KOLZALO-329257 format. One record per residue (C-alpha): residue in one letter; x, y, z; chain. Coordinates in steps of 0.02 Angstrom, whole numbers, plus 50000, padded with zeros to 5 digits. Each point is the difference from the previous one (the first is absolute). Layout:
NUSE:rest:c1:c2:c3:kette
NUSE:A:X:Y:Z:A .
...
END
This chain:
NUSE:rest:c1:c2:c3:kette
NUSE:M:54567:56080:55447:A .
NUSE:I:49904:50073:49854:A .
NUSE:E:50034:50172:50072:A .
NUSE:S:50187:49965:49999:A .
NUSE:Y:49989:49940:49820:A .
NUSE:F:49924:50164:49938:A .
NUSE:H:50112:50103:50113:A .
NUSE:S:50154:49918:49921:A .
NUSE:F:49968:50089:49836:A .
NUSE:G:50029:50169:50080:A .
NUSE:I:49865:50088:49900:A .
NUSE:F:49844:49989:50109:A .
NUSE:T:49946:50104:50147:A .
NUSE:P:49938:49906:50155:A .
NUSE:E:49824:50058:49955:A .
NUSE:E:50014:49928:49823:A .
NUSE:I:50060:49834:50071:A .
NUSE:Q:49855:49993:50123:A .
NUSE:E:49879:50040:49858:A .
NUSE:V:50061:49854:49895:A .
NUSE:I:50007:49878:50145:A .
NUSE:Q:49813:50030:50027:A .
NUSE:L:49968:49934:49824:A .
NUSE:F:50082:49831:50031:A .
NUSE:E:49900:49849:50055:A .
NUSE:K:50073:49852:50093:A .
NUSE:R:49985:49828:49919:A .
NUSE:E:50056:49829:50057:A .
NUSE:I:50061:49884:49862:A .
NUSE:A:50014:49815:50036:A .
NUSE:K:50147:49896:49940:A .
NUSE:H:49976:49958:49814:A .
NUSE:E:49861:50130:49981:A .
NUSE:F:50013:50126:49859:A .
NUSE:F:50009:50189:50010:A .
NUSE:I:49993:50013:49809:A .
NUSE:K:49951:49868:49874:A .
NUSE:E:50053:49990:49819:A .
NUSE:G:49865:50067:49883:A .
NUSE:N:49918:50114:50128:A .
NUSE:A:49998:50189:50005:A .
NUSE:V:50116:50079:50127:A .
NUSE:K:49916:50133:50107:A .
NUSE:E:50105:49993:50159:A .
NUSE:V:50175:50021:50068:A .
NUSE:A:50056:49914:50159:A .
NUSE:Y:50129:50038:50133:A .
NUSE:I:50065:49838:50074:A .
NUSE:K:50003:50011:50189:A .
NUSE:S:50045:49816:50020:A .
NUSE:G:50020:49850:49887:A .
NUSE:I:50083:49954:49837:A .
NUSE:F:49922:50004:49826:A .
NUSE:R:50056:49930:49835:A .
NUSE:S:49956:50069:49830:A .
NUSE:Y:49989:49874:49862:A .
NUSE:Y:49925:49972:49829:A .
NUSE:T:49946:49843:49910:A .
NUSE:T:50097:49956:49844:A .
NUSE:T:49916:49942:49839:A .
NUSE:E:50050:49823:50051:A .
NUSE:G:49902:50022:50162:A .
NUSE:N:50151:50015:50115:A .
NUSE:E:50013:50130:50137:A .
NUSE:S:50149:50117:49989:A .
NUSE:T:50041:50100:50156:A .
NUSE:Y:50083:50164:49959:A .
NUSE:C:49983:50105:50157:A .
NUSE:F:49981:49989:50188:A .
NUSE:R:49929:50135:50112:A .
NUSE:F:50044:50015:50182:A .
NUSE:P:49940:50097:50153:A .
NUSE:H:50009:50190:49990:A .
NUSE:E:49983:50001:49810:A .
NUSE:M:49857:50055:49889:A .
NUSE:M:49930:49881:49870:A .
NUSE:T:49882:49996:49854:A .
NUSE:A:50000:49934:49823:A .
NUSE:Y:50077:50164:49945:A .
NUSE:S:49977:49994:49811:A .
NUSE:A:49817:49950:50016:A .
NUSE:F:49977:50132:50135:A .
NUSE:I:50063:50142:49890:A .
NUSE:T:49918:49941:49838:A .
NUSE:D:49832:49944:50072:A .
NUSE:G:50029:49835:49909:A .
NUSE:A:49983:49823:50064:A .
NUSE:S:50141:49936:50108:A .
NUSE:L:50124:49884:49917:A .
NUSE:E:50062:49941:50169:A .
NUSE:N:49942:49921:50161:A .
NUSE:M:50051:50064:50172:A .
NUSE:Q:49986:49860:50127:A .
NUSE:A:50037:49997:50186:A .
NUSE:L:50135:49874:50046:A .
NUSE:T:49964:50026:50184:A .
NUSE:A:49853:50064:50100:A .
NUSE:S:50009:50187:49970:A .
NUSE:E:49932:50166:50056:A .
NUSE:I:49986:50134:49868:A .
NUSE:W:49931:50175:49997:A .
NUSE:V:49908:50040:49839:A .
NUSE:I:49960:50165:49914:A .
NUSE:K:49885:50017:49851:A .
NUSE:K:50061:50068:49833:A .
NUSE:Q:49861:50131:50000:A .
NUSE:D:50063:50067:50167:A .
NUSE:I:50177:50013:49931:A .
NUSE:A:49933:50094:49848:A .
NUSE:T:49907:50121:50113:A .
NUSE:L:50157:50033:50103:A .
NUSE:E:50101:50030:49842:A .
NUSE:K:49874:50128:49936:A .
NUSE:T:49999:50097:50162:A .
NUSE:N:50184:50001:50049:A .
NUSE:T:50158:50006:49894:A .
NUSE:N:50096:49901:50132:A .
NUSE:W:49899:49848:49948:A .
NUSE:T:50050:50028:49819:A .
NUSE:R:50182:50005:50057:A .
NUSE:F:49972:49841:50102:A .
NUSE:L:49925:49908:49851:A .
NUSE:K:50147:50056:49892:A .
NUSE:I:50121:49930:50129:A .
NUSE:I:49905:49836:50006:A .
NUSE:A:50003:49988:49809:A .
NUSE:E:50187:50032:50000:A .
NUSE:Q:50027:49867:50134:A .
NUSE:Q:49897:49874:49900:A .
NUSE:Y:50102:50036:49843:A .
NUSE:I:50165:49982:50092:A .
NUSE:E:49943:49838:50082:A .
NUSE:L:49948:49930:49831:A .
NUSE:E:50162:50052:49918:A .
NUSE:E:50103:49924:50141:A .
NUSE:R:49902:49837:49983:A .
NUSE:V:50030:49991:49811:A .
NUSE:F:50185:50036:50022:A .
NUSE:Q:50010:49875:50142:A .
NUSE:L:49924:49862:49894:A .
NUSE:Q:50111:50039:49851:A .
NUSE:R:50163:50035:50089:A .
NUSE:D:50008:49911:50167:A .
NUSE:T:50021:49817:50040:A .
NUSE:S:49866:49909:50099:A .
NUSE:L:50117:50004:50151:A .
NUSE:Q:50017:50189:49985:A .
NUSE:R:49811:50019:49985:A .
NUSE:Y:49973:49890:50154:A .
NUSE:N:50132:50095:50101:A .
NUSE:D:49921:50166:49951:A .
NUSE:L:49831:49943:50063:A .
NUSE:L:50080:49929:50156:A .
NUSE:R:50089:50166:50032:A .
NUSE:K:49840:50101:49977:A .
NUSE:Q:49876:49888:50093:A .
NUSE:P:50092:49878:50114:A .
NUSE:H:49859:49993:50129:A .
NUSE:Y:49868:49945:49876:A .
NUSE:L:50093:49887:49879:A .
NUSE:Q:49970:49841:50100:A .
NUSE:Q:49813:50031:49993:A .
NUSE:I:49994:49991:49810:A .
NUSE:P:49967:49824:49933:A .
NUSE:L:50147:49929:49903:A .
NUSE:H:49908:49982:49834:A .
NUSE:Y:49942:50182:50001:A .
NUSE:L:50175:50060:50042:A .
NUSE:A:50075:49891:49863:A .
NUSE:S:49873:50068:49875:A .
NUSE:Y:50046:50178:50048:A .
NUSE:L:50185:49963:49979:A .
NUSE:G:49971:49914:49832:A .
NUSE:I:50070:49833:50057:A .
NUSE:T:49937:49829:50052:A .
NUSE:P:49962:49959:50182:A .
NUSE:R:50143:49874:49994:A .
NUSE:H:50124:50133:49945:A .
NUSE:L:49937:50115:50138:A .
NUSE:S:50027:49861:50128:A .
NUSE:R:50181:49986:49941:A .
NUSE:I:50024:50189:50015:A .
NUSE:R:49929:49999:50176:A .
NUSE:S:50113:49857:50051:A .
NUSE:G:50152:50093:49931:A .
NUSE:N:50025:49884:49852:A .
NUSE:T:49980:50107:49844:A .
NUSE:L:50035:49866:49868:A .
END
């Protein structure tokens, strides 16, 4: 699966893909366990083979605010902390038992220094992160909660039922009660 992920970019040779796969290490993450914790340095990137993760931060009032979900066959890290070497402002927590494949930041840096395809890959990832962030901001400012829910349902129908209601409501910017009404077809 990881091989297919890198192949999908269309920039790597089979040898380059095999080289990077050798640098990944398998890790099992239990339900509710963290891949990244707020305040910690971020020195790894993970490919999600199975499982669902949520990214959230804690507000100044002490509330958790879910702003992102990650699903199988996606990469994840606390991106801003990863690129700045700062402390993470977010938590990445498994919502289900998960299997991830992890690569260290230092290994990515070595690849980038030795092969321009890795520089191209990192540029593509940065562009994807920017587009995802922009889409999220526009979605929150422009779309109704029903539209946001339907968009998530369209993109991840197989996994949506596995996300606890209160996390999903937080992501959508609504109350769990409002989400229940949306799910039942009553959008009052």
